[in-house]
C-alpha positions as CSV (number, residue, x, y, z in Angstrom):
1,M,-36.3,20.8,23.8
2,F,-33.7,19.2,26.1
3,D,-36.3,16.7,27.4
4,G,-37.0,15.7,23.8
5,L,-33.3,15.3,23.1
6,R,-32.9,13.3,26.2
7,Q,-35.8,11.0,25.2
8,D,-34.2,10.6,21.7
9,I,-30.9,9.6,23.2
10,T,-32.5,7.3,25.7
11,G,-34.6,5.8,22.9
12,G,-31.6,5.4,20.7
13,V,-29.6,3.5,23.3
14,R,-32.6,1.4,24.1
15,G,-33.1,0.6,20.4
16,L,-29.5,-0.6,20.1
17,I,-29.8,-2.7,23.2
18,K,-33.0,-4.3,21.7
19,S,-31.0,-5.2,18.6
20,P,-27.7,-6.6,19.9
21,G,-26.8,-8.3,16.6
22,F,-27.2,-5.1,14.6
23,A,-25.5,-3.0,17.3
24,A,-22.5,-5.4,17.6
25,A,-22.0,-5.7,13.8
26,S,-22.3,-1.9,13.3
27,L,-20.0,-0.9,16.2
28,I,-17.3,-3.4,15.2
29,T,-17.4,-2.3,11.6
30,L,-17.3,1.4,12.5
31,A,-14.6,0.9,15.1
32,L,-12.3,-0.9,12.6
33,G,-12.7,1.7,9.9
34,I,-12.5,4.7,12.2
35,G,-9.7,3.2,14.3
36,A,-7.5,2.5,11.3
37,T,-8.1,5.9,9.8
38,S,-7.4,7.7,13.1
39,A,-4.2,5.8,13.7
40,I,-2.8,6.6,10.3
41,F,-4.1,10.2,10.5
42,S,-2.0,10.5,13.8
43,V,1.1,9.4,11.8
44,V,0.4,11.7,8.8
45,K,-0.3,14.6,11.1
46,A,3.0,14.1,13.0
47,V,5.1,13.5,9.9
48,L,3.6,15.7,7.2
49,V,1.3,18.3,8.8
50,T,3.2,19.6,11.8
51,P,5.2,22.7,10.8
52,L,9.0,22.5,10.7
53,P,10.6,23.8,13.9
54,Y,12.3,26.6,12.0
55,A,11.2,30.2,11.3
56,E,10.2,30.9,7.6
57,P,11.1,27.3,6.5
58,E,10.3,28.3,2.9
59,R,13.5,30.5,2.9
60,R,15.7,27.7,4.2
61,V,17.5,25.1,2.0
62,Q,20.0,22.3,2.4
63,I,23.1,22.4,0.2
64,F,24.6,19.3,-1.4
65,T,27.3,18.5,-3.9
66,R,27.4,16.1,-6.8
67,W,30.1,14.6,-9.0
68,I,30.6,11.6,-11.2
69,S,30.9,9.2,-8.3
70,F,28.1,10.6,-6.2
71,D,24.6,11.9,-7.1
72,K,24.1,13.6,-3.8
73,T,26.7,14.1,-1.1
74,W,28.0,16.5,1.5
75,L,30.2,19.6,1.7
76,A,33.9,20.1,2.3
77,T,35.3,22.9,4.5
78,A,36.8,24.6,1.5
79,E,33.4,24.6,-0.2
80,V,31.7,26.1,2.8
81,V,34.1,29.0,2.7
82,D,33.9,29.3,-1.1
83,F,30.1,29.3,-1.2
84,R,29.9,31.9,1.6
85,T,32.4,34.2,-0.2
86,M,30.9,33.9,-3.7
87,S,27.1,33.5,-3.2
88,K,24.7,36.4,-3.6
89,T,21.4,34.4,-3.5
90,M,22.1,33.2,0.0
91,T,22.6,35.6,2.9
92,A,24.2,33.0,5.3
93,I,25.5,29.4,4.9
94,A,25.9,27.1,7.9
95,A,27.6,23.7,8.2
96,W,27.6,20.9,10.8
97,G,28.8,17.4,11.4
98,T,27.4,14.8,13.8
99,G,28.9,12.1,16.0
100,E,28.7,10.6,19.5
101,Q,30.5,11.4,22.7
102,N,30.6,10.2,26.3
103,L,28.8,12.3,28.9
104,T,29.8,11.7,32.5
105,G,29.1,13.3,35.8
106,D,25.6,14.1,37.2
107,G,24.5,10.5,36.9
108,E,25.4,7.3,35.0
109,P,27.8,7.7,32.0
110,I,25.8,7.9,28.7
111,R,26.5,8.2,25.0
112,V,24.9,11.3,23.4
113,G,24.6,12.4,19.9
114,V,26.5,15.6,19.3
115,G,26.1,18.1,16.5
116,F,29.3,20.2,15.7
117,I,27.8,23.3,14.3
118,T,29.1,26.6,12.9
119,A,28.3,29.7,14.9
120,N,25.7,30.9,12.5
121,T,23.8,27.6,12.3
122,L,20.9,28.6,14.6
123,D,20.6,31.9,12.7
124,V,20.4,30.1,9.4
125,L,17.7,27.7,10.9
126,G,15.8,30.6,12.5
127,T,15.8,29.5,16.1
128,R,17.2,30.6,19.4
129,P,18.1,29.0,22.7
130,L,15.4,28.7,25.3
131,L,17.9,29.6,28.0
132,G,21.3,31.2,27.6
133,R,23.0,32.2,24.3
134,M,24.3,31.0,21.0
135,F,28.0,30.5,20.0
136,T,29.8,33.5,18.8
137,P,32.1,33.6,15.7
138,A,35.1,34.2,18.0
139,E,34.3,30.9,19.8
140,D,33.9,29.0,16.5
141,R,37.7,29.0,15.8
142,P,40.3,26.3,16.2
143,N,41.4,25.8,19.8
144,G,38.4,27.9,20.9
145,P,36.7,27.4,24.3
146,Q,35.0,24.1,25.1
147,L,31.3,25.0,25.0
148,A,27.9,23.2,24.6
149,L,24.2,23.9,24.0
150,V,22.0,21.2,25.7
151,G,18.9,19.8,24.1
152,Y,15.6,20.1,26.0
153,P,15.0,16.3,26.5
154,L,18.5,15.8,27.8
155,W,18.1,18.9,30.1
156,Q,14.9,17.5,31.5
157,A,15.9,13.9,31.8
158,R,19.4,14.4,33.3
159,Y,19.3,17.7,35.0
160,G,15.6,17.9,36.0
161,G,15.0,21.1,34.0
162,D,17.3,23.1,36.3
163,P,17.7,26.6,34.8
164,G,21.0,26.8,36.7
165,I,22.5,24.4,34.1
166,V,23.7,27.5,32.2
167,G,27.2,28.2,33.3
168,R,27.8,24.8,34.7
169,T,30.5,22.4,33.5
170,M,29.8,18.9,32.2
171,M,32.4,16.3,31.3
172,I,32.3,15.2,27.6
173,N,34.9,12.6,26.6
174,D,36.7,13.4,29.9
175,V,37.0,17.1,28.9
176,P,35.3,19.9,30.9
177,V,32.8,21.7,28.8
178,E,30.8,24.8,29.8
179,V,27.1,24.8,29.1
180,I,26.1,28.2,27.6
181,G,22.4,27.5,26.8
182,V,19.4,25.1,26.5
183,M,17.6,24.7,23.2
184,P,13.8,24.8,23.0
185,D,11.7,21.6,23.1
186,G,11.4,20.1,19.6
187,F,14.6,21.6,18.2
188,R,16.6,19.3,16.0
189,L,19.0,19.7,13.2
190,P,17.6,18.9,9.7
191,T,19.7,15.7,9.5
192,D,18.1,14.4,12.7
193,F,14.9,14.0,10.7
194,T,16.6,11.9,8.0
195,D,19.0,8.9,7.8
196,D,22.0,11.2,7.3
197,A,23.0,11.8,10.9
198,A,25.2,9.2,12.6
199,E,22.9,9.6,15.7
200,P,20.1,12.1,16.6
201,T,21.8,15.0,18.3
202,E,21.1,15.8,21.9
203,L,23.7,18.6,22.4
204,W,25.7,20.9,20.2
205,R,29.3,22.1,20.2
206,P,31.2,24.6,18.0
207,Q,32.4,23.2,14.6
208,Q,35.6,25.3,14.8
209,I,36.6,25.1,11.1
210,D,40.3,25.9,10.6
211,E,40.2,28.3,7.6
212,Q,44.0,28.1,7.4
213,N,43.8,24.3,6.6
214,L,40.8,23.9,4.4
215,T,40.2,20.5,2.7
216,R,38.1,19.1,-0.2
217,N,37.1,16.1,1.9
218,H,33.4,15.9,2.0
219,G,32.1,15.4,5.6
220,L,29.8,18.3,6.5
221,F,26.1,19.0,6.1
222,G,25.2,22.4,4.8
223,A,22.2,24.7,5.0
224,A,21.5,28.3,3.9
225,L,19.1,31.2,4.3
226,L,17.9,32.5,1.0
227,A,18.1,36.2,0.3
228,P,14.7,38.0,0.0
229,G,13.2,37.3,-3.4
230,Q,15.4,34.3,-4.1
231,T,14.2,30.7,-4.6
232,A,15.8,27.3,-4.3
233,A,16.0,27.2,-8.1
234,S,17.8,30.5,-8.4
235,A,20.2,29.5,-5.6
236,T,20.9,26.2,-7.4
237,D,21.7,28.0,-10.6
238,E,24.2,30.2,-8.7
239,L,25.8,27.2,-7.0
240,R,26.3,25.5,-10.4
241,A,27.9,28.6,-11.7
242,I,30.2,28.7,-8.6
243,A,31.1,25.1,-9.0
244,H,31.9,25.6,-12.7
245,R,34.1,28.6,-11.7
246,L,36.0,26.5,-9.1
247,T,36.6,23.8,-11.7
248,E,38.0,26.3,-14.1
249,Q,40.3,27.6,-11.3
250,G,41.6,24.0,-10.8
251,A,39.9,23.1,-7.6
252,Y,38.4,20.1,-9.3
253,H,39.3,18.0,-12.4
254,A,36.9,18.7,-15.2
255,A,36.2,15.0,-15.6
256,M,34.7,14.9,-12.1
257,K,31.8,17.0,-13.3
258,F,31.6,18.6,-9.9
259,T,28.6,20.7,-9.2
260,A,26.4,21.8,-6.3
261,F,22.7,22.3,-5.7
262,D,20.2,22.9,-2.9
263,V,16.9,21.4,-1.8
264,P,14.1,23.2,0.1
265,L,14.3,22.1,3.7
266,D,10.7,20.8,3.8
267,D,11.3,18.7,0.7
268,E,14.6,17.3,2.1
269,I,13.1,16.4,5.4
270,R,9.8,14.9,4.4
271,G,9.4,15.1,0.6
272,G,10.3,11.5,0.1
273,L,7.7,10.4,2.7
274,R,4.7,12.2,1.2
275,P,3.8,9.7,-1.5
276,A,3.9,6.7,0.9
277,M,2.0,8.6,3.6
278,W,-0.8,9.8,1.3
279,L,-1.0,6.3,-0.2
280,L,-1.4,4.8,3.2
281,M,-4.0,7.5,4.1
282,G,-5.9,6.6,0.9
283,A,-5.8,2.9,1.8
284,V,-7.4,3.4,5.2
285,G,-9.8,5.8,3.5
286,F,-11.0,3.0,1.3
287,L,-11.3,0.8,4.4
288,L,-13.4,3.5,6.0
289,L,-15.7,3.7,3.0
290,I,-16.1,0.0,3.0
291,S,-17.0,0.2,6.7
292,C,-19.5,3.0,6.0
293,A,-21.1,1.0,3.1
294,N,-21.5,-1.9,5.5
295,V,-23.1,0.2,8.1
296,A,-25.3,1.8,5.5
297,N,-26.5,-1.6,4.4
298,L,-27.2,-2.6,8.0
299,L,-29.1,0.6,8.6
300,L,-31.2,0.0,5.4
301,V,-32.0,-3.5,6.5
302,R,-32.9,-2.3,10.0
303,G,-35.0,0.5,8.4
304,D,-36.9,-2.1,6.4
305,A,-37.5,-4.2,9.5
306,R,-38.9,-1.1,11.3
307,L,-41.2,0.1,8.5
308,R,-44.2,-1.4,10.2
309,E,-43.2,0.2,13.6
310,M,-42.8,3.6,12.0
311,A,-46.1,3.3,10.2
312,V,-47.9,2.4,13.4
313,R,-46.4,5.3,15.2
314,T,-47.3,7.6,12.4
315,A,-50.9,6.3,12.4
316,I,-51.3,7.0,16.1
317,G,-50.1,10.6,15.7
318,A,-46.3,10.7,15.7
319,A,-45.0,13.6,13.6
320,P,-42.7,12.4,10.7
321,D,-40.0,15.0,11.6
322,R,-40.1,13.6,15.1
323,L,-39.4,10.2,13.8
324,V,-36.6,11.5,11.5
325,R,-35.0,13.2,14.5
326,Q,-35.1,10.0,16.5
327,L,-33.6,7.9,13.8
328,L,-30.8,10.4,13.3
329,T,-30.2,10.5,17.0
330,E,-29.8,6.7,17.0
331,S,-27.3,7.1,14.2
332,V,-25.4,9.7,16.2
333,V,-25.4,7.5,19.3
334,L,-24.1,4.7,17.1
335,A,-21.4,7.0,15.7
336,V,-20.2,8.2,19.1
337,L,-20.0,4.7,20.4
338,G,-18.2,3.5,17.3
339,A,-15.8,6.4,17.3
340,T,-15.0,5.8,21.0
341,L,-14.2,2.1,20.3
342,G,-12.2,3.3,17.2
343,L,-10.1,5.6,19.4
344,G,-9.3,2.6,21.6
345,L,-8.3,0.5,18.6
346,A,-6.3,3.5,17.2
347,A,-4.4,3.8,20.5
348,V,-3.6,0.0,20.4
349,G,-2.6,0.2,16.8
350,L,-0.2,3.1,17.3
351,R,1.4,1.3,20.2
352,V,2.0,-1.8,18.1
353,L,3.2,0.3,15.1
354,L,5.8,2.2,17.3
355,A,6.8,-1.0,19.1
356,L,7.6,-2.7,15.7
357,D,9.9,0.1,14.5
358,P,9.9,3.4,16.4
359,T,12.7,4.8,14.3
360,S,11.3,4.2,10.8
361,L,9.5,7.6,10.7
362,P,10.9,11.1,11.3
363,P,8.0,12.7,13.1
364,L,8.1,16.5,13.6
365,A,5.9,15.9,16.7
366,P,5.2,12.9,18.9
367,I,2.9,10.3,17.3
368,R,-0.1,10.2,19.6
369,L,-3.8,10.6,19.9
370,D,-3.9,14.3,20.7
371,T,-6.9,16.6,20.9
372,T,-6.9,17.2,17.1
373,V,-7.0,13.4,16.4
374,V,-9.7,12.9,19.0
375,L,-11.9,15.6,17.5
376,F,-11.1,14.3,14.0
377,T,-12.2,10.8,15.0
378,L,-15.4,12.0,16.7
379,A,-16.3,14.2,13.7
380,L,-15.5,11.3,11.3
381,G,-17.7,8.9,13.2
382,V,-20.7,11.3,13.4
383,I,-20.4,12.6,9.8
384,T,-20.1,9.1,8.2
385,T,-22.8,7.5,10.3
386,V,-25.3,10.4,9.9
387,V,-24.7,10.7,6.1
388,F,-25.2,7.0,5.6
389,G,-28.1,6.9,8.1
390,L,-29.8,9.8,6.4
391,A,-31.6,7.8,3.7
392,P,-33.5,5.5,6.1
393,A,-34.4,8.4,8.3
394,L,-35.7,10.6,5.4
395,R,-37.7,7.8,4.1
396,T,-40.1,8.2,7.0
397,L,-41.1,11.6,5.5
398,R,-42.4,9.8,2.4
399,L,-44.0,7.0,4.4
400,N,-47.2,5.4,2.8
401,L,-49.1,3.9,5.7
402,V,-50.9,1.2,3.7
403,D,-47.9,0.1,1.8
404,S,-45.7,0.2,4.8
405,L,-48.1,-1.9,6.9
406,R,-48.3,-4.4,4.0
407,E,-44.5,-4.5,3.7
408,G,-44.1,-4.9,7.4
409,N,-45.8,-8.3,7.0
410,Q,-43.3,-11.2,7.2
411,Q,-44.2,-12.5,3.7
412,S,-43.8,-9.2,1.9
413,T,-40.8,-8.3,-0.2
414,V,-38.5,-5.3,-0.1
415,G,-39.2,-2.5,-2.6
416,G,-37.2,-2.5,-5.9
417,A,-35.7,0.9,-5.3
418,R,-34.3,-0.2,-1.9
419,Q,-33.0,-3.4,-3.5
420,R,-31.1,-1.4,-6.1
421,L,-29.6,0.9,-3.4
422,R,-28.4,-2.1,-1.5
423,G,-27.0,-3.6,-4.7
424,L,-25.1,-0.4,-5.4
425,L,-23.6,-0.4,-1.9
426,V,-22.5,-4.0,-2.3
427,V,-20.9,-3.2,-5.7
428,A,-19.1,-0.2,-4.1
429,E,-17.9,-2.4,-1.2
430,V,-16.6,-5.1,-3.6
431,A,-14.8,-2.6,-5.8
432,L,-13.1,-0.9,-2.9
433,A,-12.2,-4.3,-1.4
434,V,-10.7,-5.5,-4.7
435,V,-8.4,-2.4,-4.7
436,L,-7.4,-3.0,-1.2
437,V,-6.7,-6.7,-1.8
438,I,-4.6,-5.9,-4.9
439,G,-2.6,-3.4,-2.9
440,A,-2.2,-5.8,0.0
441,G,-1.0,-8.5,-2.5
442,L,1.6,-6.2,-4.0
443,M,2.8,-5.3,-0.5
444,I,3.0,-8.9,0.5
445,R,5.0,-9.6,-2.7
446,S,7.3,-6.7,-1.9
447,L,7.9,-8.0,1.6
448,S,8.6,-11.4,0.3
449,E,11.2,-10.0,-2.1
450,L,12.8,-8.1,0.8
451,G,13.1,-11.4,2.7
452,R,15.1,-12.8,-0.2
453,I,17.6,-10.0,-0.4
454,E,21.2,-11.2,0.4
455,L,22.4,-9.3,3.4
456,G,25.9,-10.7,3.4
457,F,25.8,-11.4,7.1
458,N,23.5,-13.2,9.6
459,P,21.6,-10.8,11.9
460,E,20.1,-13.6,14.1
461,R,21.4,-14.1,17.6
462,L,23.8,-11.2,17.3
463,L,24.5,-8.8,20.2
464,T,26.1,-5.4,19.7
465,L,27.6,-2.9,22.1
466,K,28.7,0.6,21.0
467,L,31.7,2.2,22.7
468,S,33.7,5.4,22.3
469,L,36.9,5.9,24.2
470,P,37.7,9.4,25.6
471,T,40.5,11.2,23.8
472,A,42.4,12.3,26.9
473,R,42.8,8.8,28.3
474,Y,43.3,6.9,25.0
475,D,45.6,9.2,23.1
476,T,47.7,6.6,21.2
477,P,46.9,3.8,18.8
478,E,48.5,1.3,21.2
479,K,46.2,2.2,24.0
480,V,43.1,1.9,21.8
481,V,44.1,-1.4,20.3
482,D,45.0,-2.9,23.7
483,F,41.7,-1.8,25.3
484,Y,39.6,-3.4,22.6
485,R,41.7,-6.5,22.5
486,T,41.4,-7.0,26.2
487,L,37.7,-6.3,26.1
488,V,37.0,-8.8,23.3
489,D,39.1,-11.5,25.1
490,R,36.9,-11.0,28.2
491,V,33.7,-11.2,26.2
492,R,34.8,-14.4,24.4
493,A,35.4,-16.0,27.9
494,L,31.7,-15.4,28.9
495,P,29.5,-18.5,28.9
496,G,27.3,-18.4,25.8
497,A,29.6,-16.3,23.6
498,Q,30.4,-18.3,20.4
499,A,32.4,-15.6,18.7
500,A,33.2,-11.9,19.3
501,G,35.0,-9.1,17.7
502,V,35.2,-5.3,17.0
503,V,33.8,-3.4,14.0
504,R,33.8,0.3,13.2
505,S,30.2,0.3,11.9
506,L,27.3,-2.1,11.5
507,P,25.9,-3.4,8.2
508,L,22.7,-1.6,6.9
509,A,23.7,1.6,8.7
510,T,24.2,5.0,6.9
511,T,27.4,5.0,4.8
512,I,30.0,7.5,6.2
513,G,32.2,8.1,3.2
514,D,34.9,6.7,1.0
515,Y,38.7,6.6,1.0
516,G,40.6,7.1,-2.2
517,L,42.5,3.9,-3.2
518,D,45.5,2.9,-5.3
519,V,44.7,-0.5,-6.7
520,E,47.7,-2.3,-8.1
521,G,47.1,-3.0,-11.8
522,F,44.0,-0.8,-12.1
523,E,44.2,1.9,-14.7
524,E,42.5,5.1,-13.5
525,T,40.9,7.5,-15.9
526,P,39.9,11.2,-15.2
527,G,36.8,11.2,-13.0
528,H,37.0,7.5,-12.4
529,N,39.4,7.0,-9.5
530,A,39.5,3.9,-7.3
531,K,37.7,4.4,-4.0
532,G,36.0,2.3,-1.3
533,D,33.9,2.5,1.8
534,W,36.0,1.5,4.7
535,Q,35.5,-0.8,7.6
536,I,37.8,-1.7,10.6
537,V,37.4,-5.2,12.1
538,S,39.3,-7.3,14.6
539,D,40.0,-11.0,14.4
540,G,36.8,-12.9,15.2
541,A,34.5,-10.1,13.9
542,F,33.7,-11.7,10.6
543,E,32.8,-15.0,12.4
544,A,30.6,-13.1,14.9
545,M,28.8,-11.2,12.2
546,G,28.2,-14.4,10.2
547,T,29.8,-12.8,7.1
548,R,30.0,-15.1,4.1
549,L,33.6,-15.7,3.0
550,A,33.8,-16.0,-0.8
551,R,37.5,-16.6,-1.1
552,G,40.7,-16.4,0.9
553,R,40.8,-16.1,4.7
554,W,39.6,-14.1,7.6
555,F,41.8,-11.9,9.8
556,T,43.5,-13.6,12.7
557,A,45.2,-12.6,15.9
558,A,48.5,-12.9,14.0
559,D,47.7,-9.8,11.9
560,T,49.4,-7.2,14.0
561,T,51.5,-4.1,13.6
562,A,54.5,-6.3,13.4
563,T,53.3,-8.2,10.4
564,Q,52.5,-7.4,6.7
565,P,49.4,-5.1,6.4
566,V,46.5,-7.1,5.1
567,A,43.0,-6.4,3.8
568,V,39.8,-8.1,2.9
569,V,37.6,-6.7,0.1
570,N,33.9,-7.2,-0.8
571,E,32.8,-8.8,-4.0
572,T,31.8,-5.4,-5.6
573,L,35.2,-3.9,-5.1
574,A,36.8,-7.0,-6.4
575,R,34.7,-7.0,-9.6
576,T,35.2,-3.2,-10.1
577,Y,39.0,-3.0,-9.9
578,W,40.3,-6.4,-11.0
579,K,39.7,-7.8,-14.4
580,D,41.0,-11.3,-13.3
581,S,39.0,-12.5,-10.3
582,N,41.8,-15.0,-9.5
583,A,44.2,-12.1,-9.0
584,V,42.3,-10.4,-6.2
585,V,43.6,-12.5,-3.4
586,G,47.3,-11.6,-3.3
587,G,46.7,-8.3,-5.0
588,R,47.6,-5.0,-3.3
589,I,45.8,-1.7,-2.5
590,R,47.0,1.5,-0.9
591,I,44.7,3.7,1.2
592,G,44.8,7.5,0.9
593,S,48.2,9.0,0.6
594,M,51.0,7.6,-1.5
595,R,53.1,7.8,1.6
596,N,51.1,5.0,3.2
597,P,52.2,1.3,2.8
598,W,50.8,-1.2,0.3
599,V,48.3,-3.6,1.8
600,T,47.9,-7.2,0.6
601,V,44.4,-8.6,0.0
602,V,43.9,-11.9,1.8
603,G,40.2,-12.5,1.3
604,I,36.9,-11.6,-0.4
605,V,33.6,-11.4,1.5
606,A,30.0,-11.0,0.5
607,D,28.6,-7.5,-0.2
608,E,26.8,-5.7,2.7
609,R,24.2,-3.0,2.2
610,H,24.1,0.5,3.5
611,N,21.1,2.7,4.4
612,G,18.8,-0.2,5.1
613,V,17.9,-3.6,3.5
614,T,17.0,-1.9,0.2
615,G,19.9,0.5,0.3
616,I,23.1,0.7,-1.7
617,V,26.0,-1.7,-2.2
618,K,29.3,0.0,-2.4
619,E,32.9,-1.0,-3.0
620,K,34.2,-1.8,0.4
621,F,37.5,-2.8,2.1
622,Y,38.3,-4.1,5.5
623,I,41.4,-3.5,7.6
624,P,42.4,-5.3,10.9
625,H,41.7,-3.1,13.9
626,S,45.4,-3.4,15.0
627,Q,46.7,-2.2,11.6
628,W,44.4,0.7,10.8
629,H,46.7,3.4,12.1
630,V,49.6,1.8,10.2
631,V,47.9,1.7,6.8
632,T,46.4,5.2,7.1
633,G,49.4,7.1,8.4
634,G,48.4,7.4,12.0
635,N,44.6,7.8,11.7
636,L,43.1,6.8,15.1
637,I,39.5,5.6,15.5
638,R,38.3,5.3,19.1
639,A,34.6,4.5,18.5
640,A,33.6,0.9,17.7
641,Y,31.0,-1.8,18.1
642,V,31.6,-5.0,19.9
643,V,29.7,-7.8,18.2
644,V,28.9,-11.1,19.8
645,R,27.4,-14.3,18.3
646,T,25.4,-16.4,20.8
647,P,23.7,-19.8,20.5
648,G,20.4,-18.5,21.9
649,D,18.8,-15.2,23.0
650,P,21.5,-12.6,22.8
651,L,19.8,-10.6,25.6
652,A,20.4,-13.4,28.0
653,L,24.1,-12.8,27.6
654,A,23.6,-9.0,28.0
655,G,21.8,-9.6,31.3
């Protein structure tokens, strides 16, 4: 038996070597189809198939609020407490915020994403530390101890996986913080899988909500554990009832139409990706079918060319089933070689895909060619090739020696049935190809439309550097402003720096939230209050960003704490709150509290988008970096981006 199998394999390899044209065409076709399918399957598996890193994910939901100005937004501390107190469908409700902090000691200083979580967050998500313990409710209080849980990747990369990390002290923003545990590999907050988090979190600290000073400012993410027998729909019904009750009690104005709802965790994390992923899988499936049809045609043509050979071998005593086995073995050899080449192409394709945009997908597991993908690829290659190679092989069982010897003559023609089969395969290939070409055309058109979207700034030759100053050292507005002013002056002095400045956040990034505004002359109505996304910029920042100035002027170094507070607004805010476009420059706004000073608008700039190129455009105002604490009643922002415009490659300046 094994000798026969060895002979079949040897014969199959020898047959492919004798027909290099057929072998090359078949292998390239198979490799392209199988490689593309395997690469996309790797992505689909990592994004959609891998289970969520939480126990019983079907019982876990995220909570959101909605009112007239926002279709879907976050929670306030008061709402976290209200929902915990009043809900019966949810056994526990957790909340968290995200940000970045400086980690020093034990190596080079680095910026890390930090999740500020309530003590019950890990219980709600159904996970436990790999080492150490969780936060306790007593530690999750204002002025509580400085504690942290460390993420597995950070533990491995910075501390070498040392189990003695538990109990050690690390310096975060120049403050000593005790490590009480290490989270398991793969743990992330739900917002780390989406665009909601400011940065993916690498360590976690207590949220420490002050229940004596609750607010209705929405800045926390929420999640809940459903009670046994409850569903996301029943919890949403209850949340709506609670929101209605709070409105009746005066917590919200009725015109706000405030409500709340929840979304199953799985739907929130990857629900929006499913249509695109399955569409992509369908597209490469079409490509695989086209490849298979091509190989089937090649096998049929080769089978016709070998009819005389098969007839002669049958005539001298070869058993038909022996010939079928040999032909199928040749198909399997072809499949294994094609699948092997396909794996190579898939590996290259994944490398290119991740190099182009490694952050565009939120995989629940690393995107790679693991054992499952390799087995899938090999099975795919064998099944497709054997199925499409079955017809030529089975035809030997119905071989007519006289007709086959006659058809083997160079002048003979191919039988009508086989011609019809080839024709059907060609028709199928053309139909599938037309679908793919139409889809590719639509995608090219969409990409072309994306290229014409007005960004409001020039992203070319722009270098950015993110900083966050430690609280202990920079505890006053004057220290923060002086630091950034000195830094920008030094950057401007560098050879190759055309313009430089400081901004709070970058265009296209996730929107953080709005400030309430008083706009002089704007008549507010219930539920339609003036508001705007906020940006802090220094002089020179607009020029460095390449922002288009529509009217008025930029900020200058003369805009300081000693001068009249000024602002620049975007075109959307100007259209929304001023009936007369000529009255915008010179108009006045007030930010937040009525105790804050009026600010004079000195310019209008082009709109910038949030949440990506196709994201939203919001009303937005800009305040000079040196005046922010003045116009907001002492609000201090220590984190910022330094932006630098260069004449050439910006990385040359960074080096």
